C-alpha positions as CSV (number, residue, x, y, z in Angstrom):
1,M,15.7,1.3,2.8
2,L,12.6,3.3,2.4
3,W,10.1,0.6,3.8
4,D,12.2,0.2,7.0
5,G,12.5,4.3,7.5
6,A,8.8,4.1,7.3
7,R,8.7,1.6,9.1
8,D,10.8,2.7,12.0
9,G,9.0,6.1,12.0
10,L,5.2,3.6,12.6
11,K,6.5,2.1,15.4
12,D,8.1,5.3,17.3
13,E,4.0,6.4,16.8
14,G,2.9,3.4,18.2
15,C,1.0,2.3,15.0
16,T,0.7,-1.4,14.7
17,Q,-1.5,-1.7,11.8
18,V,-0.6,0.3,8.0
19,T,-2.5,0.5,4.7
20,L,-1.7,1.8,1.2
21,W,-3.6,2.8,-1.8
22,V,-1.5,1.7,-5.2
23,L,-2.9,2.1,-8.9
24,L,-3.9,-1.5,-9.7
25,G,-1.6,-1.4,-13.1
26,N,1.5,-0.2,-11.2
27,E,2.8,-3.5,-11.0
28,R,6.4,-2.2,-10.1
29,A,5.4,-0.6,-7.0
30,L,2.5,-3.8,-6.1
31,Q,5.8,-5.8,-6.8
32,F,7.7,-3.5,-4.1
33,C,4.8,-3.8,-1.9
34,E,4.4,-7.8,-1.7
35,Q,7.7,-8.9,-1.9
36,A,9.8,-6.2,-0.5
37,A,7.5,-5.2,2.0
38,G,4.9,-7.8,3.2
39,F,2.0,-5.9,2.3
40,K,-0.8,-7.8,1.5
41,R,-3.8,-6.9,-1.0
42,E,-7.6,-6.6,0.0
43,M,-9.3,-7.9,-3.2
44,P,-13.1,-6.6,-1.7
45,S,-11.5,-2.9,-1.4
46,L,-10.7,-2.3,-5.4
47,K,-12.2,0.6,-6.4
48,T,-12.6,2.9,-9.3
49,V,-11.6,6.8,-8.7
50,D,-12.0,10.4,-10.8
51,F,-8.3,11.8,-11.5
52,G,-9.5,14.6,-13.7
53,S,-11.1,12.7,-16.7
54,V,-9.1,9.5,-16.5
55,K,-10.9,7.1,-14.5
56,L,-8.0,5.4,-12.2
57,E,-8.7,1.8,-10.1
58,E,-6.9,1.2,-6.7
59,L,-6.6,-1.4,-4.5
60,R,-5.2,-1.3,-0.9
61,L,-2.9,-3.5,0.9
62,K,-2.2,-4.2,4.6
63,R,0.6,-5.3,6.8
64,A,1.3,-5.3,10.2
65,V,4.0,-3.1,11.7
66,D,6.6,-4.8,13.4
């Protein structure tokens, strides 16, 4: 339901593509985004970001708004 509401809002705004960043170790979020919401990983997008004294790896996912 969360993705359905977000998709409807994106459509209303005229968006045709959507991307999001997910922490690489967050398997639950990755599974939801890929399996339930249809996002695809963009592997070249993998990056490490500093979050205070911790380094985190993020991965961008993308899909069409349809």
